[in-house]
LOPASE-613023 format. One record per atom (N, C-alpha, C): residue in one letter; chain; atom name; y, z, x. Coordinates in steps of 0.2 Angstrom, whole numbers, plus 5000, padded with zeros to 4 digits. Last residue first. Layout:
! residues N
<"A", "A", "CA", <Y, Z, X>>,
...
//
This chain:
! residues 178
<"X", "A", "N", <5019, 4984, 4937>>,
<"X", "A", "CA", <5017, 4977, 4936>>,
<"X", "A", "C", <5012, 4977, 4930>>,
<"X", "A", "N", <5021, 4998, 4938>>,
<"X", "A", "CA", <5027, 4994, 4938>>,
<"X", "A", "C", <5025, 4986, 4936>>,
<"X", "A", "N", <5014, 5013, 4931>>,
<"X", "A", "CA", <5013, 5006, 4934>>,
<"X", "A", "C", <5019, 5002, 4933>>,
<"X", "A", "N", <5016, 5029, 4936>>,
<"X", "A", "CA", <5019, 5024, 4932>>,
<"X", "A", "C", <5017, 5017, 4935>>,
<"X", "A", "N", <5009, 5045, 4937>>,
<"X", "A", "CA", <5009, 5038, 4939>>,
<"X", "A", "C", <5012, 5034, 4934>>,
<"X", "A", "N", <5009, 5061, 4944>>,
<"X", "A", "CA", <5010, 5057, 4938>>,
<"X", "A", "C", <5011, 5050, 4941>>,
<"X", "A", "N", <5001, 5075, 4950>>,
<"X", "A", "CA", <5004, 5068, 4952>>,
<"X", "A", "C", <5003, 5064, 4946>>,
<"X", "A", "N", <5005, 5092, 4953>>,
<"X", "A", "CA", <5002, 5087, 4949>>,
<"X", "A", "C", <5005, 5080, 4950>>,
<"X", "A", "N", <5000, 5102, 4967>>,
<"X", "A", "CA", <5005, 5098, 4964>>,
<"X", "A", "C", <5001, 5093, 4959>>,
<"X", "A", "N", <4998, 5116, 4978>>,
<"X", "A", "CA", <4996, 5112, 4972>>,
<"X", "A", "C", <5001, 5108, 4969>>,
<"X", "A", "N", <5000, 5116, 4995>>,
<"X", "A", "CA", <5004, 5118, 4988>>,
<"X", "A", "C", <5001, 5113, 4983>>,
<"X", "A", "N", <4996, 5114, 5008>>,
<"X", "A", "CA", <4992, 5117, 5003>>,
<"X", "A", "C", <4995, 5119, 4997>>,
<"X", "A", "N", <5005, 5106, 5015>>,
<"X", "A", "CA", <5005, 5113, 5016>>,
<"X", "A", "C", <5001, 5117, 5011>>,
<"X", "A", "N", <5001, 5093, 5011>>,
<"X", "A", "CA", <4999, 5095, 5018>>,
<"X", "A", "C", <5000, 5103, 5019>>,
<"X", "A", "N", <4997, 5096, 4994>>,
<"X", "A", "CA", <5001, 5094, 4999>>,
<"X", "A", "C", <4999, 5096, 5006>>,
<"X", "A", "N", <4983, 5093, 4983>>,
<"X", "A", "CA", <4987, 5097, 4987>>,
<"X", "A", "C", <4991, 5094, 4992>>,
<"X", "A", "N", <4983, 5088, 4965>>,
<"X", "A", "CA", <4981, 5087, 4972>>,
<"X", "A", "C", <4984, 5093, 4976>>,
<"X", "A", "N", <4978, 5082, 4950>>,
<"X", "A", "CA", <4981, 5087, 4953>>,
<"X", "A", "C", <4978, 5087, 4960>>,
<"X", "A", "N", <4982, 5066, 4942>>,
<"X", "A", "CA", <4978, 5070, 4945>>,
<"X", "A", "C", <4982, 5076, 4948>>,
<"X", "A", "N", <4990, 5059, 4932>>,
<"X", "A", "CA", <4985, 5056, 4935>>,
<"X", "A", "C", <4980, 5061, 4938>>,
<"X", "A", "N", <5001, 5058, 4918>>,
<"X", "A", "CA", <4997, 5063, 4922>>,
<"X", "A", "C", <4991, 5059, 4925>>,
<"X", "A", "N", <5013, 5045, 4918>>,
<"X", "A", "CA", <5007, 5048, 4915>>,
<"X", "A", "C", <5003, 5052, 4920>>,
<"X", "A", "N", <5029, 5039, 4915>>,
<"X", "A", "CA", <5024, 5042, 4920>>,
<"X", "A", "C", <5019, 5045, 4916>>,
<"X", "A", "N", <5040, 5036, 4907>>,
<"X", "A", "CA", <5034, 5032, 4907>>,
<"X", "A", "C", <5029, 5034, 4911>>,
<"X", "A", "N", <5051, 5044, 4907>>,
<"X", "A", "CA", <5052, 5038, 4911>>,
<"X", "A", "C", <5045, 5034, 4911>>,
<"X", "A", "N", <5046, 5055, 4900>>,
<"X", "A", "CA", <5052, 5051, 4897>>,
<"X", "A", "C", <5052, 5044, 4901>>,
<"X", "A", "N", <5038, 5060, 4910>>,
<"X", "A", "CA", <5035, 5058, 4904>>,
<"X", "A", "C", <5040, 5053, 4900>>,
<"X", "A", "N", <5048, 5065, 4919>>,
<"X", "A", "CA", <5043, 5060, 4921>>,
<"X", "A", "C", <5040, 5056, 4915>>,
<"X", "A", "N", <5054, 5075, 4911>>,
<"X", "A", "CA", <5058, 5069, 4914>>,
<"X", "A", "C", <5053, 5063, 4916>>,
<"X", "A", "N", <5043, 5084, 4910>>,
<"X", "A", "CA", <5045, 5081, 4904>>,
<"X", "A", "C", <5050, 5074, 4906>>,
<"X", "A", "N", <5041, 5088, 4923>>,
<"X", "A", "CA", <5036, 5084, 4920>>,
<"X", "A", "C", <5038, 5080, 4914>>,
<"X", "A", "N", <5053, 5095, 4924>>,
<"X", "A", "CA", <5052, 5089, 4928>>,
<"X", "A", "C", <5047, 5084, 4926>>,
<"X", "A", "N", <5051, 5105, 4915>>,
<"X", "A", "CA", <5056, 5101, 4914>>,
<"X", "A", "C", <5055, 5094, 4918>>,
<"X", "A", "N", <5039, 5112, 4921>>,
<"X", "A", "CA", <5039, 5108, 4915>>,
<"X", "A", "C", <5044, 5103, 4914>>,
<"X", "A", "N", <5033, 5116, 4934>>,
<"X", "A", "CA", <5039, 5113, 4933>>,
<"X", "A", "C", <5039, 5109, 4927>>,
<"X", "A", "N", <5020, 5121, 4938>>,
<"X", "A", "CA", <5024, 5125, 4933>>,
<"X", "A", "C", <5031, 5122, 4932>>,
<"X", "A", "N", <5015, 5111, 4947>>,
<"X", "A", "CA", <5012, 5112, 4940>>,
<"X", "A", "C", <5016, 5116, 4935>>,
<"X", "A", "N", <5027, 5100, 4954>>,
<"X", "A", "CA", <5024, 5107, 4954>>,
<"X", "A", "C", <5022, 5108, 4947>>,
<"X", "A", "N", <5025, 5083, 4956>>,
<"X", "A", "CA", <5028, 5089, 4953>>,
<"X", "A", "C", <5024, 5095, 4953>>,
<"X", "A", "N", <5028, 5067, 4960>>,
<"X", "A", "CA", <5024, 5073, 4963>>,
<"X", "A", "C", <5028, 5079, 4961>>,
<"X", "A", "N", <5025, 5052, 4954>>,
<"X", "A", "CA", <5030, 5058, 4953>>,
<"X", "A", "C", <5026, 5064, 4955>>,
<"X", "A", "N", <5023, 5035, 4960>>,
<"X", "A", "CA", <5021, 5042, 4958>>,
<"X", "A", "C", <5027, 5046, 4957>>,
<"X", "A", "N", <5022, 5018, 4955>>,
<"X", "A", "CA", <5025, 5024, 4958>>,
<"X", "A", "C", <5022, 5030, 4956>>,
<"X", "A", "N", <5014, 5002, 4958>>,
<"X", "A", "CA", <5015, 5008, 4954>>,
<"X", "A", "C", <5019, 5013, 4958>>,
<"X", "A", "N", <5013, 4991, 4966>>,
<"X", "A", "CA", <5010, 4990, 4959>>,
<"X", "A", "C", <5012, 4996, 4955>>,
<"X", "A", "N", <5027, 4985, 4976>>,
<"X", "A", "CA", <5022, 4990, 4974>>,
<"X", "A", "C", <5020, 4989, 4967>>,
<"X", "A", "N", <5037, 4976, 4979>>,
<"X", "A", "CA", <5031, 4973, 4977>>,
<"X", "A", "C", <5025, 4978, 4975>>,
<"X", "A", "N", <5054, 4979, 4975>>,
<"X", "A", "CA", <5048, 4981, 4978>>,
<"X", "A", "C", <5042, 4977, 4975>>,
<"X", "A", "N", <5065, 4975, 4967>>,
<"X", "A", "CA", <5065, 4974, 4974>>,
<"X", "A", "C", <5059, 4976, 4978>>,
<"X", "A", "N", <5063, 4977, 4953>>,
<"X", "A", "CA", <5067, 4971, 4955>>,
<"X", "A", "C", <5066, 4970, 4963>>,
<"X", "A", "N", <5057, 4990, 4952>>,
<"X", "A", "CA", <5054, 4984, 4949>>,
<"X", "A", "C", <5057, 4978, 4952>>,
<"X", "A", "N", <5067, 4998, 4959>>,
<"X", "A", "CA", <5060, 4997, 4962>>,
<"X", "A", "C", <5057, 4991, 4959>>,
<"X", "A", "N", <5078, 4998, 4950>>,
<"X", "A", "CA", <5078, 4995, 4957>>,
<"X", "A", "C", <5072, 4993, 4960>>,
<"X", "A", "N", <5072, 5005, 4940>>,
<"X", "A", "CA", <5074, 4998, 4939>>,
<"X", "A", "C", <5075, 4994, 4945>>,
<"X", "A", "N", <5070, 5017, 4947>>,
<"X", "A", "CA", <5064, 5013, 4944>>,
<"X", "A", "C", <5066, 5006, 4943>>,
<"X", "A", "N", <5083, 5021, 4949>>,
<"X", "A", "CA", <5079, 5019, 4955>>,
<"X", "A", "C", <5073, 5015, 4952>>,
<"X", "A", "N", <5087, 5023, 4935>>,
<"X", "A", "CA", <5090, 5018, 4939>>,
<"X", "A", "C", <5086, 5016, 4945>>,
<"X", "A", "N", <5078, 5034, 4933>>,
<"X", "A", "CA", <5078, 5027, 4929>>,
<"X", "A", "C", <5081, 5022, 4933>>,
<"X", "A", "N", <5084, 5043, 4941>>,
<"X", "A", "CA", <5077, 5041, 4942>>,
<"X", "A", "C", <5076, 5034, 4939>>,
<"X", "A", "N", <5096, 5045, 4934>>,
<"X", "A", "CA", <5096, 5043, 4941>>,
<"X", "A", "C", <5089, 5040, 4943>>,
<"X", "A", "N", <5092, 5049, 4921>>,
<"X", "A", "CA", <5097, 5044, 4922>>,
<"X", "A", "C", <5096, 5041, 4929>>,
<"X", "A", "N", <5084, 5060, 4923>>,
<"X", "A", "CA", <5081, 5054, 4920>>,
<"X", "A", "C", <5086, 5048, 4921>>,
<"X", "A", "N", <5093, 5068, 4929>>,
<"X", "A", "CA", <5087, 5067, 4933>>,
<"X", "A", "C", <5084, 5060, 4930>>,
<"X", "A", "N", <5103, 5070, 4920>>,
<"X", "A", "CA", <5105, 5067, 4926>>,
<"X", "A", "C", <5099, 5064, 4930>>,
<"X", "A", "N", <5102, 5077, 4908>>,
<"X", "A", "CA", <5100, 5070, 4908>>,
<"X", "A", "C", <5101, 5067, 4914>>,
<"X", "A", "N", <5105, 5090, 4909>>,
<"X", "A", "CA", <5110, 5086, 4906>>,
<"X", "A", "C", <5108, 5078, 4906>>,
<"X", "A", "N", <5096, 5099, 4915>>,
<"X", "A", "CA", <5097, 5099, 4908>>,
<"X", "A", "C", <5102, 5095, 4905>>,
<"X", "A", "N", <5106, 5103, 4930>>,
<"X", "A", "CA", <5099, 5102, 4926>>,
<"X", "A", "C", <5101, 5102, 4919>>,
<"X", "A", "N", <5117, 5106, 4936>>,
<"X", "A", "CA", <5116, 5099, 4934>>,
<"X", "A", "C", <5110, 5098, 4930>>,
<"X", "A", "N", <5115, 5119, 4940>>,
<"X", "A", "CA", <5121, 5118, 4936>>,
<"X", "A", "C", <5121, 5111, 4933>>,
<"X", "A", "N", <5105, 5119, 4950>>,
<"X", "A", "CA", <5104, 5122, 4943>>,
<"X", "A", "C", <5109, 5120, 4938>>,
<"X", "A", "N", <5104, 5102, 4958>>,
<"X", "A", "CA", <5106, 5109, 4958>>,
<"X", "A", "C", <5106, 5112, 4951>>,
<"X", "A", "N", <5089, 5092, 4958>>,
<"X", "A", "CA", <5096, 5094, 4956>>,
<"X", "A", "C", <5098, 5101, 4956>>,
<"X", "A", "N", <5079, 5080, 4964>>,
<"X", "A", "CA", <5080, 5088, 4965>>,
<"X", "A", "C", <5088, 5088, 4963>>,
<"X", "A", "N", <5066, 5069, 4962>>,
<"X", "A", "CA", <5073, 5071, 4960>>,
<"X", "A", "C", <5073, 5078, 4961>>,
<"X", "A", "N", <5057, 5054, 4967>>,
<"X", "A", "CA", <5058, 5061, 4967>>,
<"X", "A", "C", <5065, 5063, 4965>>,
<"X", "A", "N", <5044, 5043, 4967>>,
<"X", "A", "CA", <5051, 5044, 4965>>,
<"X", "A", "C", <5052, 5052, 4964>>,
<"X", "A", "N", <5033, 5039, 4980>>,
<"X", "A", "CA", <5035, 5043, 4975>>,
<"X", "A", "C", <5042, 5042, 4973>>,
<"X", "A", "N", <5020, 5029, 4985>>,
<"X", "A", "CA", <5027, 5029, 4985>>,
<"X", "A", "C", <5029, 5034, 4979>>,
<"X", "A", "N", <5005, 5033, 4995>>,
<"X", "A", "CA", <5008, 5031, 4989>>,
<"X", "A", "C", <5016, 5032, 4989>>,
<"X", "A", "N", <4995, 5038, 5004>>,
<"X", "A", "CA", <4997, 5031, 5004>>,
<"X", "A", "C", <5000, 5029, 4997>>,
<"X", "A", "N", <4993, 5051, 5004>>,
<"X", "A", "CA", <4990, 5048, 4999>>,
<"X", "A", "C", <4991, 5040, 4999>>,
<"X", "A", "N", <4999, 5054, 5017>>,
<"X", "A", "CA", <4993, 5058, 5015>>,
<"X", "A", "C", <4990, 5054, 5009>>,
<"X", "A", "N", <5012, 5048, 5017>>,
<"X", "A", "CA", <5006, 5045, 5021>>,
<"X", "A", "C", <4999, 5048, 5019>>,
<"X", "A", "N", <5022, 5045, 5004>>,
<"X", "A", "CA", <5017, 5050, 5006>>,
<"X", "A", "C", <5012, 5047, 5010>>,
<"X", "A", "N", <5039, 5040, 5004>>,
<"X", "A", "CA", <5032, 5038, 5005>>,
<"X", "A", "C", <5028, 5044, 5007>>,
<"X", "A", "N", <5051, 5041, 4991>>,
<"X", "A", "CA", <5048, 5045, 4997>>,
<"X", "A", "C", <5041, 5042, 4998>>,
<"X", "A", "N", <5066, 5037, 4983>>,
<"X", "A", "CA", <5059, 5036, 4985>>,
<"X", "A", "C", <5057, 5039, 4991>>,
<"X", "A", "N", <5077, 5048, 4974>>,
<"X", "A", "CA", <5075, 5042, 4977>>,
<"X", "A", "C", <5068, 5042, 4978>>,
<"X", "A", "N", <5090, 5060, 4974>>,
<"X", "A", "CA", <5085, 5056, 4970>>,
<"X", "A", "C", <5083, 5050, 4974>>,
<"X", "A", "N", <5098, 5076, 4975>>,
<"X", "A", "CA", <5095, 5070, 4978>>,
<"X", "A", "C", <5090, 5067, 4973>>,
<"X", "A", "N", <5113, 5084, 4970>>,
<"X", "A", "CA", <5106, 5084, 4971>>,
<"X", "A", "C", <5104, 5077, 4975>>,
<"X", "A", "N", <5127, 5083, 4968>>,
<"X", "A", "CA", <5123, 5088, 4963>>,
<"X", "A", "C", <5116, 5088, 4965>>,
<"X", "A", "N", <5142, 5082, 4975>>,
<"X", "A", "CA", <5135, 5081, 4976>>,
<"X", "A", "C", <5131, 5086, 4972>>,
<"X", "A", "N", <5156, 5078, 4965>>,
<"X", "A", "CA", <5152, 5083, 4968>>,
<"X", "A", "C", <5145, 5081, 4969>>,
<"X", "A", "N", <5165, 5070, 4958>>,
<"X", "A", "CA", <5163, 5068, 4965>>,
<"X", "A", "C", <5159, 5073, 4968>>,
<"X", "A", "N", <5167, 5072, 4944>>,
<"X", "A", "CA", <5169, 5077, 4949>>,
<"X", "A", "C", <5169, 5075, 4956>>,
<"X", "A", "N", <5162, 5060, 4938>>,
<"X", "A", "CA", <5168, 5064, 4935>>,
<"X", "A", "C", <5171, 5069, 4940>>,
<"X", "A", "N", <5150, 5057, 4945>>,
<"X", "A", "CA", <5156, 5053, 4945>>,
<"X", "A", "C", <5162, 5056, 4943>>,
<"X", "A", "N", <5140, 5066, 4955>>,
<"X", "A", "CA", <5143, 5066, 4948>>,
<"X", "A", "C", <5150, 5062, 4948>>,
<"X", "A", "N", <5129, 5060, 4967>>,
<"X", "A", "CA", <5136, 5062, 4965>>,
<"X", "A", "C", <5138, 5061, 4958>>,
<"X", "A", "N", <5116, 5062, 4977>>,
<"X", "A", "CA", <5118, 5060, 4970>>,
<"X", "A", "C", <5125, 5064, 4969>>,
<"X", "A", "N", <5109, 5054, 4991>>,
<"X", "A", "CA", <5113, 5059, 4988>>,
<"X", "A", "C", <5116, 5057, 4981>>,
<"X", "A", "N", <5092, 5047, 4990>>,
<"X", "A", "CA", <5099, 5046, 4990>>,
<"X", "A", "C", <5103, 5053, 4988>>,
<"X", "A", "N", <5078, 5043, 5000>>,
<"X", "A", "CA", <5081, 5048, 4996>>,
<"X", "A", "C", <5089, 5047, 4996>>,
<"X", "A", "N", <5073, 5026, 5002>>,
<"X", "A", "CA", <5073, 5033, 5004>>,
<"X", "A", "C", <5076, 5037, 4998>>,
<"X", "A", "N", <5070, 5010, 5010>>,
<"X", "A", "CA", <5070, 5015, 5004>>,
<"X", "A", "C", <5070, 5022, 5007>>,
<"X", "A", "N", <5067, 5004, 5022>>,
<"X", "A", "CA", <5072, 5001, 5018>>,
<"X", "A", "C", <5073, 5005, 5011>>,
<"X", "A", "N", <5057, 5009, 5031>>,
<"X", "A", "CA", <5055, 5006, 5024>>,
<"X", "A", "C", <5060, 5003, 5020>>,
<"X", "A", "N", <5064, 5014, 5042>>,
<"X", "A", "CA", <5057, 5011, 5043>>,
<"X", "A", "C", <5055, 5007, 5037>>,
<"X", "A", "N", <5076, 5019, 5038>>,
<"X", "A", "CA", <5076, 5014, 5043>>,
<"X", "A", "C", <5069, 5010, 5044>>,
<"X", "A", "N", <5073, 5027, 5028>>,
<"X", "A", "CA", <5077, 5022, 5026>>,
<"X", "A", "C", <5077, 5017, 5032>>,
<"X", "A", "N", <5064, 5036, 5035>>,
<"X", "A", "CA", <5062, 5032, 5030>>,
<"X", "A", "C", <5066, 5026, 5028>>,
<"X", "A", "N", <5074, 5042, 5043>>,
<"X", "A", "CA", <5069, 5038, 5046>>,
<"X", "A", "C", <5066, 5034, 5041>>,
<"X", "A", "N", <5081, 5050, 5034>>,
<"X", "A", "CA", <5084, 5044, 5037>>,
<"X", "A", "C", <5079, 5039, 5040>>,
<"X", "A", "N", <5071, 5059, 5030>>,
<"X", "A", "CA", <5073, 5054, 5025>>,
<"X", "A", "C", <5077, 5048, 5029>>,
<"X", "A", "N", <5070, 5066, 5043>>,
<"X", "A", "CA", <5064, 5062, 5040>>,
<"X", "A", "C", <5066, 5057, 5035>>,
<"X", "A", "N", <5083, 5071, 5043>>,
<"X", "A", "CA", <5081, 5067, 5048>>,
<"X", "A", "C", <5075, 5062, 5046>>,
<"X", "A", "N", <5082, 5080, 5032>>,
<"X", "A", "CA", <5087, 5074, 5032>>,
<"X", "A", "C", <5085, 5069, 5037>>,
<"X", "A", "N", <5073, 5089, 5037>>,
<"X", "A", "CA", <5071, 5085, 5031>>,
<"X", "A", "C", <5076, 5079, 5031>>,
<"X", "A", "N", <5080, 5095, 5047>>,
<"X", "A", "CA", <5074, 5091, 5049>>,
<"X", "A", "C", <5072, 5087, 5043>>,
<"X", "A", "N", <5090, 5101, 5040>>,
<"X", "A", "CA", <5092, 5096, 5044>>,
<"X", "A", "C", <5086, 5091, 5046>>,
<"X", "A", "N", <5083, 5110, 5033>>,
<"X", "A", "CA", <5086, 5105, 5029>>,
<"X", "A", "C", <5088, 5099, 5034>>,
<"X", "A", "N", <5079, 5118, 5043>>,
<"X", "A", "CA", <5074, 5115, 5039>>,
<"X", "A", "C", <5077, 5109, 5035>>,
<"X", "A", "N", <5092, 5123, 5048>>,
<"X", "A", "CA", <5087, 5119, 5052>>,
<"X", "A", "C", <5082, 5115, 5048>>,
<"X", "A", "N", <5096, 5130, 5036>>,
<"X", "A", "CA", <5100, 5124, 5039>>,
<"X", "A", "C", <5095, 5120, 5043>>,
<"X", "A", "N", <5082, 5133, 5025>>,
<"X", "A", "CA", <5088, 5135, 5029>>,
<"X", "A", "C", <5091, 5129, 5032>>,
<"X", "A", "N", <5076, 5132, 5009>>,
<"X", "A", "CA", <5076, 5129, 5016>>,
<"X", "A", "C", <5083, 5131, 5019>>,
<"X", "A", "N", <5068, 5144, 4999>>,
<"X", "A", "CA", <5074, 5140, 5001>>,
<"X", "A", "C", <5074, 5138, 5008>>,
<"X", "A", "N", <5051, 5141, 4994>>,
<"X", "A", "CA", <5056, 5145, 4997>>,
<"X", "A", "C", <5062, 5141, 4999>>,
<"X", "A", "N", <5043, 5132, 4987>>,
<"X", "A", "CA", <5043, 5139, 4985>>,
<"X", "A", "C", <5048, 5144, 4989>>,
<"X", "A", "N", <5043, 5119, 4987>>,
<"X", "A", "CA", <5040, 5122, 4992>>,
<"X", "A", "C", <5040, 5129, 4992>>,
<"X", "A", "N", <5051, 5116, 4975>>,
<"X", "A", "CA", <5051, 5111, 4981>>,
<"X", "A", "C", <5048, 5115, 4987>>,
<"X", "A", "N", <5052, 5126, 4966>>,
<"X", "A", "CA", <5048, 5120, 4964>>,
<"X", "A", "C", <5048, 5115, 4970>>,
<"X", "A", "N", <5060, 5136, 4971>>,
<"X", "A", "CA", <5053, 5137, 4969>>,
<"X", "A", "C", <5049, 5132, 4967>>,
<"X", "A", "N", <5073, 5130, 4973>>,
<"X", "A", "CA", <5068, 5130, 4979>>,
<"X", "A", "C", <5061, 5132, 4977>>,
<"X", "A", "N", <5080, 5131, 4961>>,
<"X", "A", "CA", <5078, 5125, 4964>>,
<"X", "A", "C", <5072, 5125, 4969>>,
<"X", "A", "N", <5081, 5145, 4960>>,
<"X", "A", "CA", <5078, 5141, 4955>>,
<"X", "A", "C", <5076, 5134, 4957>>,
<"X", "A", "N", <5087, 5148, 4972>>,
<"X", "A", "CA", <5080, 5150, 4971>>,
<"X", "A", "C", <5077, 5146, 4966>>,
<"X", "A", "N", <5097, 5138, 4982>>,
<"X", "A", "CA", <5096, 5141, 4975>>,
<"X", "A", "C", <5089, 5142, 4974>>,
<"X", "A", "N", <5097, 5132, 4993>>,
<"X", "A", "CA", <5097, 5139, 4994>>,
<"X", "A", "C", <5097, 5142, 4987>>,
<"X", "A", "N", <5098, 5118, 4991>>,
<"X", "A", "CA", <5091, 5121, 4992>>,
<"X", "A", "C", <5091, 5129, 4993>>,
<"X", "A", "N", <5112, 5117, 4989>>,
<"X", "A", "CA", <5107, 5115, 4983>>,
<"X", "A", "C", <5100, 5119, 4985>>,
<"X", "A", "N", <5116, 5120, 5002>>,
<"X", "A", "CA", <5119, 5124, 4996>>,
<"X", "A", "C", <5114, 5123, 4990>>,
<"X", "A", "N", <5110, 5110, 5009>>,
<"X", "A", "CA", <5109, 5117, 5011>>,
<"X", "A", "C", <5111, 5121, 5005>>,
<"X", "A", "N", <5117, 5099, 5004>>,
<"X", "A", "CA", <5110, 5100, 5003>>,
<"X", "A", "C", <5107, 5107, 5004>>,
<"X", "A", "N", <5130, 5101, 5008>>,
<"X", "A", "CA", <5128, 5101, 5001>>,
<"X", "A", "C", <5121, 5102, 5000>>,
<"X", "A", "N", <5128, 5101, 5022>>,
<"X", "A", "CA", <5130, 5107, 5019>>,
<"X", "A", "C", <5129, 5107, 5012>>,
<"X", "A", "N", <5122, 5087, 5024>>,
<"X", "A", "CA", <5119, 5093, 5026>>,
<"X", "A", "C", <5121, 5099, 5022>>,
<"X", "A", "N", <5128, 5075, 5022>>,
<"X", "A", "CA", <5126, 5078, 5016>>,
<"X", "A", "C", <5123, 5085, 5018>>,
<"X", "A", "N", <5130, 5069, 5035>>,
<"X", "A", "CA", <5136, 5071, 5031>>,
<"X", "A", "C", <5134, 5075, 5025>>,
<"X", "A", "N", <5117, 5064, 5038>>,
<"X", "A", "CA", <5119, 5070, 5041>>,
<"X", "A", "C", <5125, 5073, 5037>>,
<"X", "A", "N", <5112, 5057, 5022>>,
<"X", "A", "CA", <5113, 5057, 5029>>,
<"X", "A", "C", <5115, 5064, 5031>>,
<"X", "A", "N", <5105, 5047, 5009>>,
<"X", "A", "CA", <5106, 5054, 5012>>,
<"X", "A", "C", <5107, 5053, 5019>>,
<"X", "A", "N", <5113, 5033, 5001>>,
<"X", "A", "CA", <5107, 5036, 5006>>,
<"X", "A", "C", <5109, 5043, 5009>>,
<"X", "A", "N", <5120, 5037, 4985>>,
<"X", "A", "CA", <5120, 5034, 4992>>,
<"X", "A", "C", <5115, 5037, 4996>>,
<"X", "A", "N", <5124, 5035, 4968>>,
<"X", "A", "CA", <5119, 5038, 4973>>,
<"X", "A", "C", <5119, 5034, 4980>>,
<"X", "A", "N", <5133, 5041, 4955>>,
<"X", "A", "CA", <5133, 5037, 4961>>,
<"X", "A", "C", <5128, 5040, 4966>>,
<"X", "A", "N", <5133, 5043, 4937>>,
<"X", "A", "CA", <5131, 5045, 4944>>,
<"X", "A", "C", <5132, 5039, 4949>>,
<"X", "A", "N", <5136, 5039, 4924>>,
<"X", "A", "CA", <5139, 5045, 4927>>,
<"X", "A", "C", <5137, 5047, 4934>>,
<"X", "A", "N", <5131, 5026, 4923>>,
<"X", "A", "CA", <5138, 5027, 4920>>,
<"X", "A", "C", <5141, 5034, 4922>>,
<"X", "A", "N", <5125, 5023, 4940>>,
<"X", "A", "CA", <5124, 5023, 4933>>,
<"X", "A", "C", <5131, 5025, 4929>>,
<"X", "A", "N", <5122, 5015, 4955>>,
<"X", "A", "CA", <5127, 5018, 4951>>,
<"X", "A", "C", <5124, 5018, 4943>>,
<"X", "A", "N", <5117, 5014, 4972>>,
<"X", "A", "CA", <5115, 5013, 4965>>,
<"X", "A", "C", <5120, 5017, 4961>>,
<"X", "A", "N", <5119, 5007, 4988>>,
<"X", "A", "CA", <5122, 5011, 4983>>,
<"X", "A", "C", <5120, 5010, 4976>>,
<"X", "A", "N", <5110, 4999, 4994>>,
<"X", "A", "CA", <5111, 5005, 4997>>,
<"X", "A", "C", <5114, 5010, 4992>>,
<"X", "A", "N", <5098, 4988, 4991>>,
<"X", "A", "CA", <5104, 4990, 4988>>,
<"X", "A", "C", <5105, 4997, 4990>>,
<"X", "A", "N", <5089, 4980, 5004>>,
<"X", "A", "CA", <5090, 4985, 4999>>,
<"X", "A", "C", <5097, 4986, 4997>>,
<"X", "A", "N", <5086, 4963, 5006>>,
<"X", "A", "CA", <5090, 4968, 5008>>,
<"X", "A", "C", <5091, 4974, 5003>>,
<"X", "A", "N", <5070, 4959, 4999>>,
<"X", "A", "CA", <5076, 4957, 5002>>,
<"X", "A", "C", <5080, 4964, 5004>>,
<"X", "A", "N", <5058, 4966, 4996>>,
<"X", "A", "CA", <5058, 4959, 4996>>,
<"X", "A", "C", <5064, 4956, 4999>>,
<"X", "A", "N", <5055, 4981, 5004>>,
<"X", "A", "CA", <5059, 4977, 5000>>,
<"X", "A", "C", <5058, 4970, 5001>>,
<"X", "A", "N", <5038, 4988, 5006>>,
<"X", "A", "CA", <5044, 4985, 5009>>,
<"X", "A", "C", <5048, 4980, 5004>>,
<"X", "A", "N", <5027, 4991, 4999>>,
<"X", "A", "CA", <5033, 4995, 4997>>,
<"X", "A", "C", <5039, 4992, 5001>>,
<"X", "A", "N", <5016, 4985, 5004>>,
<"X", "A", "CA", <5019, 4983, 4998>>,
<"X", "A", "C", <5025, 4986, 4996>>,
<"X", "A", "N", <5012, 4991, 5016>>,
<"X", "A", "CA", <5016, 4985, 5016>>,
<"X", "A", "C", <5019, 4983, 5010>>,
<"X", "A", "N", <5006, 5003, 5010>>,
<"X", "A", "CA", <5012, 5003, 5014>>,
<"X", "A", "C", <5016, 4997, 5015>>,
<"X", "A", "N", <4994, 5000, 5004>>,
<"X", "A", "CA", <5000, 5000, 5000>>,
<"X", "A", "C", <5006, 5000, 5004>>,
//
């Protein structure tokens, strides 16, 4: 599958919806991402503990490498009305499963407003137009009912339960694109 996720053409780096602007995550987003990850409500579903600055920096470097290697990755999400960074949404390749995931993480104050479905839906549209992959996955903590609901709204269906490399149980949802 790894060959199938390479974009057919030059990737669109900035995606927009009526309320959001999404740009590739980079070092300039470190402080905002540390703020978002330090929220215990957010952290409990993305590894169980808040990421500190070095951990967040390492994750940003990994995301930057994905953009360089695959032409896709995670984007910083900005609310248009305030220009505030409210989270990250985008694509992530899991070597473990040889699958491409659409992921979304939003600060607590931005949850429940439809932003995750709006941003992830925009990424789905982009993936259908620009990638040759047959399907995408959504990797969700089993206790994260709101994220599972977003995945369902976007047409993802439960596929299986698996373990991440750090032995965290996750539910994997799948959506066929073709």
